[in-house]
C-alpha positions in Angstrom: -5.9 -8.8 -7.1 -4.7 -12.4 -6.6 -1.4 -12.3 -4.6 0.2 -14.8 -7.0 -0.3 -12.6 -10.1 2.9 -10.4 -9.5 5.1 -13.6 -9.6 3.6 -14.9 -12.8 3.6 -11.4 -14.2 7.4 -11.1 -13.7 7.8 -14.5 -15.4 5.6 -13.4 -18.4 7.4 -10.0 -18.7 10.8 -11.7 -18.6 9.8 -14.2 -21.3 8.5 -11.4 -23.5 11.7 -9.3 -23.0 13.9 -12.5 -23.5 15.3 -12.2 -20.0 16.2 -15.6 -18.5 13.9 -16.4 -15.6 13.7 -19.1 -13.0 10.7 -20.4 -11.0 11.4 -21.6 -7.5 8.6 -23.7 -6.0 8.1 -25.4 -2.6 6.8 -28.9 -3.7 6.6 -30.3 -0.2 7.0 -29.1 3.4 7.1 -30.8 6.8 7.2 -29.6 10.4 8.2 -26.0 11.1 9.4 -25.2 7.7 9.1 -21.4 7.0 8.2 -22.1 3.4 5.0 -24.1 3.1 3.9 -26.3 0.2 2.8 -24.0 -2.6 5.1 -21.1 -1.7 6.9 -19.9 -4.8 8.9 -17.1 -6.3 10.5 -15.9 -9.6 14.0 -14.6 -10.1 15.3 -13.3 -13.4 18.8 -12.7 -14.8 18.5 -8.9 -14.0 18.0 -9.8 -10.3 14.3 -8.9 -10.3 12.3 -11.0 -7.9 8.7 -11.6 -6.8 7.2 -14.0 -4.2 8.9 -16.0 -1.5 9.9 -19.6 -0.7 10.2 -18.9 3.0 12.7 -16.2 3.5 15.9 -16.2 5.5 19.3 -17.6 4.6 17.8 -20.6 2.8 15.9 -18.4 0.4 19.0 -16.2 -0.1 21.0 -19.3 -1.0 18.4 -20.4 -3.6 18.1 -17.0 -5.1 21.9 -16.9 -5.6 21.8 -20.4 -7.0 19.1 -19.4 -9.5 21.1 -16.3 -10.5 24.2 -18.4 -11.1 22.3 -20.9 -13.3 20.6 -18.1 -15.2 24.0 -16.4 -15.7 25.5 -19.4 -17.4 22.3 -20.1 -19.4 21.5 -23.4 -17.7 18.2 -25.0 -18.7 18.5 -27.8 -16.2 15.8 -28.1 -13.6 16.4 -29.6 -10.2 14.6 -30.8 -7.0 16.5 -30.1 -3.8 15.5 -31.2 -0.3 16.3 -28.8 2.5 16.5 -29.8 6.2 16.3 -27.0 8.7 18.6 -28.7 11.3 22.3 -28.1 11.6 22.8 -31.6 12.9 21.5 -33.2 9.6 24.0 -35.3 7.8 23.2 -33.7 4.5 20.8 -31.2 2.8 21.2 -28.6 5.5 19.5 -25.3 4.8 21.4 -23.2 7.3 18.3 -22.7 9.4 17.4 -24.3 12.7 13.6 -24.4 12.8 13.6 -28.2 12.5 11.3 -28.5 9.5 12.0 -29.7 5.9 11.0 -28.5 2.5 11.6 -29.7 -1.1 12.3 -27.0 -3.6 12.2 -27.0 -7.4 14.4 -24.8 -9.5 12.8 -24.6 -13.0 14.1 -22.4 -15.8 11.1 -21.0 -17.7 11.5 -21.1 -21.5 9.8 -19.3 -24.3 7.9 -22.4 -25.1 6.2 -22.0 -21.7 4.7 -18.7 -22.7 1.2 -20.0 -23.5 1.0 -21.9 -20.2 2.0 -18.9 -18.2 -0.6 -16.8 -20.0 -3.3 -19.3 -19.2 -2.3 -19.3 -15.5 -2.4 -15.5 -15.4 -5.8 -15.4 -17.2 -7.2 -18.0 -14.7 -6.0 -16.0 -11.7 -7.0 -12.7 -13.1 -10.6 -14.0 -13.6 -10.7 -15.5 -10.1 -11.3 -19.0 -11.6 -9.8 -22.4 -10.8 -7.7 -24.8 -12.8 -4.7 -27.1 -12.3 -1.0 -26.4 -12.7 1.3 -29.3 -13.1 5.1 -29.4 -12.5 7.2 -32.4 -13.4 10.6 -33.3 -14.9 9.1 -32.3 -18.3 8.4 -28.7 -17.0 5.3 -26.8 -16.4 1.8 -27.5 -17.8 -1.8 -26.4 -17.3 -5.2 -28.2 -17.2 -8.6 -26.5 -17.2 -10.0 -29.4 -15.2 -9.8 -28.5 -11.5 -7.8 -30.8 -9.3 -9.8 -32.5 -6.5 -7.0 -31.7 -4.0 -5.4 -28.4 -3.3 -2.0 -30.0 -3.6 -0.6 -33.4 -4.7 3.1 -34.4 -4.7 4.7 -37.8 -5.4 8.5 -38.4 -5.7 10.3 -41.6 -6.8 13.5 -40.1 -8.0 14.8 -37.0 -9.8 13.5 -38.3 -13.1 10.1 -39.5 -11.8 8.1 -37.0 -9.7 4.8 -35.1 -10.1 3.3 -32.0 -8.4 -0.2 -30.7 -9.0 -1.8 -27.7 -7.5 -5.3 -26.2 -7.7 -4.9 -22.7 -9.1 -6.9 -19.8 -7.8 -8.5 -19.3 -4.4 -8.6 -22.5 -2.5 -11.0 -21.3 0.2 -14.3 -19.4 0.1 -15.5 -17.0 2.7 -19.1 -15.8 3.0 -19.8 -12.9 5.3 -23.5 -12.4 6.1 -23.9 -8.9 7.2 -22.3 -5.9 5.6 -22.0 -3.5 8.6 -18.9 -2.1 10.3 -17.8 -5.6 11.4 -18.3 -7.0 7.9 -16.3 -4.2 6.4 -13.4 -4.7 8.9 -13.5 -8.4 8.5 -13.4 -8.2 4.6 -10.4 -5.9 4.8 -8.5 -8.2 7.0 -9.4 -11.5 5.2 -8.5 -10.0 1.8 -4.9 -10.4 2.8 -5.3 -14.2 2.8 -6.3 -17.0 0.4 -10.0 -16.5 0.5 -12.5 -15.6 -2.2 -14.9 -13.3 -0.3 -18.6 -12.8 -0.8 -20.7 -10.6 1.4 -24.5 -10.3 1.7 -26.8 -7.7 3.3 -30.5 -6.9 3.2 -30.1 -3.2 3.6 -30.1 -1.5 0.2 -27.4 1.2 -0.3 -25.8 0.5 3.0 -22.8 2.8 3.3 -20.4 0.2 4.7 -21.4 -2.2 1.9 -20.8 0.4 -0.8 -17.4 1.3 0.8 -16.3 -2.4 0.8 -13.6 -2.6 -1.8 -12.2 -5.8 -0.4 -14.9 -8.4 -1.1 -14.8 -10.0 -4.5 -18.6 -10.1 -4.6 -21.2 -7.9 -2.9 -24.9 -8.9 -2.9 -28.0 -7.1 -1.6 -30.9 -9.4 -0.6 -34.6 -8.7 -0.1 -34.5 -11.1 2.9 -31.8 -13.3 4.4 -34.0 -16.3 3.8 -32.8 -16.1 0.2 -29.5 -17.5 1.4 -30.9 -21.0 1.4 -30.6 -21.1 -2.4 -27.5 -19.0 -2.7 -25.1 -20.8 -0.3 -24.4 -24.5 -0.7 -22.5 -27.0 1.4 -18.8 -27.0 0.6 -15.8 -28.5 2.5 -13.7 -25.4 1.7 -16.4 -22.9 2.6 -16.2 -20.6 5.7 -19.4 -18.8 6.7 -19.7 -16.0 9.2 -23.0 -14.5 10.3 -22.8 -10.9 11.7 -26.0 -9.2 10.7 -27.7 -6.2 12.2 -29.5 -8.0 15.1 -31.2 -11.0 16.6 -34.0 -11.3 14.1 -31.8 -11.2 11.0 -29.2 -13.5 12.6 -32.1 -16.0 13.2 -33.3 -15.8 9.6 -29.9 -16.2 8.2 -29.0 -19.2 10.4 -32.3 -20.9 9.7 -31.6 -20.5 5.9 -28.4 -22.4 6.4 -29.9 -25.1 8.5 -28.5 -28.6 7.8 -25.8 -27.3 5.4 -22.2 -28.4 6.0 -19.2 -26.1 5.9 -15.6 -26.1 7.0 -16.6 -23.4 9.4 -19.9 -21.7 10.5 -19.7 -18.9 13.0 -22.3 -16.6 14.6 -21.4 -13.3 16.1 -23.4 -12.2 19.2 -23.7 -12.0 23.0 -23.9 -15.2 25.0 -27.4 -14.2 26.2 -28.7 -13.7 22.7 -27.2 -16.9 21.4 -28.5 -18.9 24.4 -32.0 -17.8 23.8 -31.7 -18.5 20.1 -30.4 -22.0 20.7 -33.0 -22.8 23.4 -35.7 -21.9 20.8 -34.0 -24.2 18.2 -33.8 -27.1 20.7 -37.5 -26.8 21.5 -38.3 -26.8 17.8 -36.3 -30.0 17.3 -33.6 -28.5 15.1 -30.7 -31.1 14.8 -28.5 -30.7 17.9 -25.5 -32.2 16.2 -25.6 -29.5 13.5 -26.1 -26.7 16.1 -23.0 -27.9 18.1 -20.8 -27.4 15.0 -21.6 -23.7 15.0 -18.8 -21.6 16.5 -20.4 -19.2 18.9 -19.5 -17.0 20.7 -17.4 -16.5 17.6 -13.7 -16.0 17.5 -10.7 -16.4 19.8 -11.5 -14.9 23.3 -9.3 -11.7 23.3 -12.0 -9.4 24.8 -12.3 -7.7 21.4 -14.4 -4.5 21.4 -13.9 -2.6 18.1 -14.9 -4.0 14.6 -11.2 -4.4 13.9 -10.5 -6.3 17.0 -13.5 -8.5 16.4 -12.2 -9.2 12.9 -8.8 -10.3 14.2 -10.5 -12.6 16.7 -12.6 -14.3 14.1 -9.8 -14.4 11.5 -7.5 -16.1 14.1 -10.1 -18.8 14.8 -10.7 -19.5 11.1 -6.9 -19.7 10.4 -6.6 -22.1 13.4 -9.3 -24.4 11.8 -7.9 -24.0 8.2 -4.4 -25.0 9.3 -5.4 -27.7 11.9 -4.1 -30.6 9.8 -0.8 -28.9 8.7 
């Protein structure tokens, strides 16, 4: 289940039960802010809450502010900047982590019910769309935004926030063995739509994998050439049964561009594989983009440790520009 669904579910239930409810949204973040752009939560007049805008004293302050506004029936929205530095002249959050974040408090009204339902349906079907926040409130577009996030601010009456709804990143795992199972389990806790492929029919670890959104059995890994396309938000990890299948899978992806392409294997195996590719004239620039040996070097041994090592490297690359 998409991790955002409980927040929208609380909002939808509150509207249905005619309980006043407030949406708190991080429109922008800078530096070491604990609440990153896109973090959000819901608070209703009964004190029920889902989600987070970063935690700590700052979140507590905004939750209490939301409850107070809901208690008096205020329908006024507001954008508030928070500076996590006690030496700031104004807009202090009470935290000292040195970052900044801009938070929207938006009372959700009964007229927003259809919009909330469309958001829930999109997330429930693992699809993408665009959510828009502005001084006019919340709205929905089926057309998918070209950017994950967009925010512009002129003043309190003139600002715009757009966000791509649904999973913003795709993860393809090639190889459904024990490492693939452990890696799927770990990455399911993050913002990745997960597909996994294997060429072994009825493989136990594939059948037991309840964390991947899609599971595919192939006749041969060469079929990946037509199934996986270049994509800037696509992360691909090859961890098949052995050298031969790794080689077939990697050749099937030859020339394709991804945000991340990693290959699991020993240095000796990988060196032989890449020496063969060099002799064959496979593009050296493309080969140099492959992360191998894969993962952060933590001397991982078990499938779970290997999964953590690879996940850390992917997160490092995903968040590099933040």
